[in-house]
Every structure is written in C-alpha cells, then in structure tokens.
N, C-alpha and C positions, 0 to 999 in steps of 0.2 A: 834757283830762279833764273829767268832769262837775262836780267840786267844785273851784272855784278856792281858792287858799290865802287865808284871811281874815287877811291880814297886818296890816291896820289895826285889827283887833279888840283891845280892851284886855284885858290879862291872858291873852293867847294861851298863853304858855309857863308855865302853871300847872296844878296838879292832881296826879294820881298815875297812873303808867303801868306797863306791863309790857314788858320787853324779851324778845322771842321772834321769832327769824327765821322766815319762813314755811317754810323747809326743815325746821324742827324740829317742825312740827305732826305729829300722828299721822295715820294713814290707810293705805289699802291699796296705795299706789303706790310704796312704797320711799323716798319723800321727801314732805315736806309740800307741798301745792299750794294754789292759790287757789280750790279747790272747796269741797265740803261741810265739810271739816275747818276751813277758815278761817272759814266762816260759824258753825260751832259755837263756835269760839274767840271770835268777836265777841259772840255771845250771852252767853258766860260773862263776858267783860269788862264788858258792860253790867250783868249781874246782880250782879257783884261790886262795882260802883261805880267802876271805873277809867274814866278819860276819855282816856287816851293808849295807843296801841300803838306801840312803837318796834321798827323792823326794822333789819337790817344792809343793806349795799348789795345791791340786787336785780338786779344786772347779770349777764350770762353769766360764769361763773367759768372761770378758766384753771388755772394751775399750782397743785397742791395743793388744788384746790376752794375756795380762799380767796376770799370775797367782796371782799377787799381787794386782789386781783390780778385784776381783771376784764378780759375781752376787749374791753369797751366801757364807757365812762363814761355812755353814753346809752341803750343797748338794754336790754331786759328779759331775764331768764333764762328760756329756753324750758322748762327742767326744772320750773319752777313752774306750768306750764300743767296744768290738771286734765283727765286723760283722760275723767273722767265728764262734764264739760261738753262736751268735744269729741264724745263719743258722743251726747249729747242734741241736739247741733246737727246730727247726721247725718254727721259727718266721720270717724267711726270705726265699723266694723262691730261687731256684738255679739262676734264672736270676737276681734277686735283689742282691744276693751275688756276682755274677760276675760283675755286674755294679758298685759295691762299690769299686772294685779294681781301683787303680790310678797308672799310670805309675811311675816307680821308680824315686825318686828324693832325693837329698841330704838335702832338707829342708821340713818343714811342709807346706803343701799346703792349708793355711788358706782360701784363696779366693775361691778355688774349693770346699773345704770341707764344709764350714759352712752351706749353705742353704740345699744342697742335703743330707748331712749325717744326719743332725738333722731331716729331713723329714723321712729318712729311720729308724732312731732310734724310732721315734714316731710311725711309722707303725708297727714295731716289738712290741712296748708296747701295741698298740691297740689290736693286736692279742693275746698277753699274757693276757690281761684283758678278752678277749672273751673266751679263753680256760681255764683260771685259772692257777695259779702257786702255788705250795705248799709253805707256809711260807709268802705269801704276806700280808695276814691279820694280822699276828703276827708282821711283820715288820712295817706295817702301824700304829698299835697301839703303839709300842715301840718308833717309831720315830716321833709321832704326834707333839711334841712340836715345832719342826722345819720343819717337812715335809709338814704340811698343809699350813703354810705361804709361803714356797717356791713354792709349787705346784700352789697356787692361784696367786702368783706373776708371775710365769712362764707362766701361761695360759693368764693372762691379758697382759703381755708384748708381747706374741705371737699374741694376738688379736689386739694389737696396732701397729703391724708391726715392733716390736722391739724398739719402742720409749721408752724413760725413763719414770719412773712412774710419774714424775712431769708434764707430758703432758697428762696423762689419765684424762678424764672428766666423772665422774659418771659411770665408767665402772663396769660391773659385770662379773665375770669369768664364763665360761661355765663349769658346774659341770663335764661333761664328760672329757673335756680337763684337768681339775684339776686332775682327777683320772689317766689320761694318764701320766701326769708328776710324779705322785706318783709311778706309775709302772716303769718309766724310772729309778727312784732312787732305786727301788728294784732290777732291773737288774744290776745296778752299784754295789750295795751292794753284790749281789751274785757273780759277777765276782771278786770283790776285796777280798771277803771271800775266794775264791778259791786260789787267790794269797797268802794270809796269810797262808793257809794250806801248800802250796808248800814251803814257807819260813820256816815253822816249820820243815818240813822234811829235809831241807838243813842246818839247824842251822843258819838261817839268820834273822835278825831283821830289821824293817823298821823305819827310822827316818822321821817323818812328819814335816811339816813347817806351823807355825801359824802366818799369817801376823797380826801385831798389829791393823791395821785399816781396816775399811770396805769401800767399794765403795759407793758413794752417790746413784748411780743407782743400788741398790741391794735389795734383799728381807729383809735383816737385817734392813736397814734404813726405807724402805717402811712400814714394819710391826711394827716397834717400834721407830718412829721418836723422841719420848720423851727422848730417850737415847743419842741423838746427839745434838750438838750445831747448831740448825737450827732456822731460823726465821719463821714467820707465814706462809710464802709462801713455806716453805720447802726448802729454800736455805741456804747453810752454812753461818754462821756468820763469821767463821774463819776456816782455813784448816790446814792440817798437812804438814810437810816437815822437812828439816834439814838445818842448816845454811851452809855457804860456807865450802866445805870440799875437800877431795882428788879428788872426782869425778867432782866437779863443783865449779867455783869461785863465782857463784851467789847462791850457795846452791841448794837443790833439792826441788822443789815445787810439792809435791805429789798430793795435791788437795783433799785428803780424808776429810770428815767431822770429826771433833774432838768429843770426848765423853763428855757428860754432866755428869761428875763423881759424882756430888752430887746426881743425880737421881739413878745411879748405886748403890751408897752407901745406899741410902734409901731403895732400893729393895734387899739389902743383896747380891749384886753382882750375882744375880741369872742368868742373861744372860751369864756372864763370866763363871760361874760354868758349865752351860750347854755346852758352847763352848769347854771348856777344856775336859769335860767328853766325848764329841763326838770325839775329837782328840785321846783320850786314848782308845777308842773303836776300832779305825781304825789303830793305830800305836803303836809300842813298846816304842817309845820315841818321844819327840816333841822339835823342835827348835823354840823358840819364837823370831820372827823377831823384831828388834828394841827394845830390852829389855830396853834400856835407857829411852824410852818413859813412862814407868811405874813409874819412879822416877821423871824425869822432861821431858816435851815435848815442842817442838818448835811450837808456835802458830803464824800463818801468817794471816793477814787480807785477807778475801776472794777476795778482789779487787786487791791485790798486784800482779804485773806481775812476780816477782821472790820471792825467799824465803829469801832475804836479810833482809826484814823489820819485821821479826818475833821477838817474845819475849819468854823467857823460862817461863813455868808454872809448878806448882807442880802437879805430878801425884798421884795416890792412894797409891803407895809404898807397903809396906809389908802387910798392911791391906787386900788388894785384894787377895794376894796369901795365906794368913792365912785362909781366908774364903773359898777359893777354896779347900784347903787341908782338912779343917774341914768338908766340905760337901762331898767331894769325899772319905774321910777317908783313905787316902793313901799318901805316899810321891809322889812327881811329878818327873818323869824321864825327866827332861827338860834341854836343852842346851840353855843358854842365849846368844843371839847375841848381844855382847857388844862391837861392833866396833864403830869407830868414836870418837867424843868428849866425853870421859868418865870421870866423876868426881869421887872423893873418895866416895861420897854417893851412886853412882851406884854400884861401886865395893863392898861396904859394904852390900848393899841390896842383891846382888847376892850371896855373901858368907854366909850371915845369912840364906838364903834360901837353901843353899847347892847345887846351880846350877853351873855346870862347865861353863866357859866362852869360847870364841872363839879367835883364832889368825889366821890371814891370812899371810902365809909365804911371799908372794910377798911384802906386806906392810912392814913386819918386816925386811926383808933383805935390804930394802932401808934405814934402820936406822943403821948406822955404829956401834952403841953401842949394837945392839941386840946380845945376847948370846944364841944360840939354846939349849945348855946344861943346861941353867938356867931356862928353861921353867917349869912352875908349872905343876905337873901331872894332876891337875883337869882342864885341858884345852883340848878343841877339836881343833886340828890343821888342817887347810885347806891349801893346796898349793894355792888354789884360790877358789872363789865362783862363783855363776851364774852371778854376776855383774863384775867380773874381766876379763881381757884378759886371754886367755889360758896361761899356764906357758911357753910353747914353744914360744908363741908370746911375752910374757913379757921378756923372756930371750933374745930374738932377739932385742927388742926395748929399754929395760932398763937394763936388767941383764948383758949384755955383758960388759958394762962399769964398772960394779961392780964386775965382775969376776964370774958370775953365769951362768952356762949352765942348760939346763933342767935336765940332769942326776944329777947334783950337788944339785939342789933344791929338787929333789925326794929323794936323799940320805939323805939330812938333815932332811926331814920329817920322813923317815923310822927310822933314828937313834935318833929321838927325845924322850924325857922322857914323852911326852904327853900321857895321857891314851888312847885317841882316835885320829886317823889320818884319814882324809877323802880326797880323791882325786876326783876331777871332772873327768868324763870319758874321756874328751878331753886330760887330762894330762897323763892318762894311755897309750894313743896312740901317744902322742907327736904331737897333732894336732895344727895348727897355728891359728893366729888371726881371720881368716875367719870363724872359727868354734866356736867363743865365743857365749855364750847364750844371753847376754844382755849387752848393753852399756847404763848405767844410764844417765838420763837427755836427752835422744834422742828418737826419734820415728822412727828409721830406720827400714826398712821393715824386715831385717834379725833378729831383736829382737824376742826371744822366738821361733825361727824357726829351730834351729839346730837339726839334726838327725845324729845318729851314723852311720858311713859307714857300710853297710851290710857285714858281714863276718869278720869284724875287731876284734871282741872279739871272738877269735878262740882258738883252743887247744894250739897253740904256745904262744899266749899272756897269756893264763891261766897258762902255765908252768912257763913263765917268772915271773909273779907276785907271784906265789906260792913260788918260790925261794927267791924273794925279801922279802916277808912277813915272811918267815921262819927266815930270818936274824933278822927282827924286834922282833920276839919272842925269839931270842937267841938260835935258833936251828941249826944255821949254823955258824961255826967259821970263815968262809972265809971273807976276806975284801969286803966291799960293792962295791968298784970300780970294783973288779973282777966279782962280780955277775952281774953288769950292762953289762960288756963286754960279759959275757956268754949268757945273756938273749937276 
C-alpha cells in the first residue's frame, strides 16, 4: 500500500474516531463503496475534526453477509468496488454503469446485489486483463502468498455454484478464472490505495479489524487445513464460541473451526505473521477481535446445539505476539478487544504487550460503581460497538431508568480521560434501535445491512462535532451541556 503503518510514532492510538463500515455509506449502488461516497465521508471526518475512521473486516463475506465470517482473511471484498471508478477506467460501458445503479434504500440490498454485482465486477476484471493495468504484475508477485490460494479457491467455488469446499470433488480451477480473481483483488487494492492517499491528505488514520477466527468455508481453511482442528473428512472436531454472557443466556456459538496451535507453533507462527503484516499494509492500526482467545479460548464440541457445554483451553499467549513482532520488526499498533469474561491473565498479557484495551460505555454505565473519571488513559472508549444497540436506542430502553440520555452519554465519552474515543456513526446522529448494525446470536435480515441516511453527515453536523471535539481537546472553556444545546 502507499501508506505504511507509522507504528513507531508516539501517541498513535489517540484522538477521536467514527465507526462506520464502508458497506454502510450512502450512494446509488445498493451498498457503500470505495468511490465518491467514501471520499465525501472522509471530507466530513476532516471537517468535523475526527482523526480516525474505524471499519469492520473488509474481506469477502460468506454466511449471513457477516464480515466476521469471511471467505478469506486476506482478500478484499469485491462488493466494495465502486462501479463509478470502474466506469471511469473504461472497464464498464455507460449502459453497464447505469444498470449498476439501484434505487435508493436505507439498507444494503444483499439479495439484489450479490449475483449481478459480482458478475459486473468479474466483467470489469476480464477487460482489465485484456487491456493490461500498470502495477498488476508487481502486485501479483508481492501478494502471491495469499493471492494465489484465494484466487484458486474463488474460481473453484464459482465453478461449484457457490457450494462450500467440502463438497468439491476432484475439481480443478480454470486458470483464466483464477487470473480474473487476481485482477479483482488488484482493483480492490488500487481503490483502497486511493482512499489511503485521501486519508493522508486529511490527517485521518484507519483502524482495521482482525477477527480472531476463520470461517470453515474459507480459502484459509481450504488451503491449509492442517492449521485447524478438523477430522479426516475436513469437519471441525470442536468449534469456537463464548459461554453465556451479556448478549445470550446460552452463550454464543460462532461455529468457526479452532486453531491447531501446536502446528502453528511448529511453523513459527508464519501464517499469523503474514496475516498481521497484511493488516498493517492496509491500515494504520488494528483492533484484534476477541483478544481473550489468545490467552484462553472457549472450545465447544462440534455437535453441541449451544455454547453452554464448552471448556476453556490455553491459547498461545505472549509467544505468538513476540514472534509476530520479531518477524515484522516493529511494535504493533493494536487495540485489544478485551470485553466479556476477562481474567487477570488476559489483562496481564495485554499490558505486557502494551496494547490498549476497550471499554463500551453502555455496559459500563449499567454498573453503578463505574467512575468515568477513573478510566485508564490506555483505553479506547466506545459509546457502543457494531454488536450494541445504538446509544439512542439503549438510552430509551435501558438508560432512562438509570438517568442517562443520549447527550449525557456522549458528554461522558467526550469528557473521559481515555486516549481515544470512538463513536458509531449512528450515535453521532442520534439514530434509534432500527439502525443498529448487528444483534448477536440472531440471523435477523437487518443484520449488517445498515446504511447511513444520505445527506445526514452534512455541514451542520460537521460544525456540531467540531465544537464538541474542541471541548475534548481543551480548546473551548464552555460547559459541555451548553455545547450540546448550541449544536
């Protein structure tokens, strides 16, 4: 990528940011893309005074369209490609460009999008291969450790009508289709590279998101099954999840295959080093999802109907991260997602590694003993995450009995001693529960489908948040309540 991660820069993980996945951007394509809508959003972030943009995993999505069940831990999601940019490159005709437009909708149109948009992206990649694009051969060589396995997997899956790899029988990929999928990834690389250049011009950094586990039906598991706890038929022996928690009385049964850590150790954690290196090429910092799992992880028998019947197993701990830092030869600008049941061992590991942890204000405010002023500075404070209700929805359903309004929650976040504060875009606009991104443990149709209302991030909202963030920086002596009333 054009912009290397400035991991040695002091105070990297500080400031204020907005959590908004690119799929949630507005625009005419049925889904947010890396085109004009992303550029408008970056302009707004700069005008509003934010210095971070946090995204969810940007890999190709599989079951349920969840970015946490990706088809690859390395490849980019083709659905994020902008048809507008492809048209400007001469890779789509005017008619194809016009046909790609989808009537305005407040949600991602997954059902309409998936088959036709992927065909269109494939057509553009075919033309790019025929005409040639500068930089493709260099990209193909540099990315070959993951690109080749992804492209073969994608071509085979395409040829099998989308069936999971466990159903493929002696299949051989079409070499041309393999190369088409390589080109799709180069197009993604190019569009994301342009976004990073715009970020640099506006003083904005991007925080990526690394899910701890891989999907069973993924290029990762298909290409290296020895790294996962699978039986001889390629089925998981046990799967990932968490015990009963805030979100579910039966726990969360994620179903991802678990790692065969002994093999990773024997291979010098090479796969993990490559994965983290890939993330640091694409983002200025990385949130590691379910950091707890590297210390201890919840192992559930594959046949269990819920996550209740699991047991805790020891993870690789510090050995893994020491090896990654040794191979990458740099500190890791990592935020450790340390929510849920956290033991002293998990906290000790995080602190030894120098990773800031997370705190979700909605959870904290439900604990009557929580003191916002006592929050450790090495904390990334969220009003909520992609798995929470919006703060306006939470304030209406839960916060009102505790005396918390939306403005009061935002005020506590802004006044906090945490080094970094991140607001989901829904909270910036006071959107209700119907706009939440995901409800864990459910398969509701609205999950992962939220899109920001067009025109909502405008000059007025930018001015409002610039005043509020100025207060956080100590530039405005006025009381926070008065600032909310002005905004």
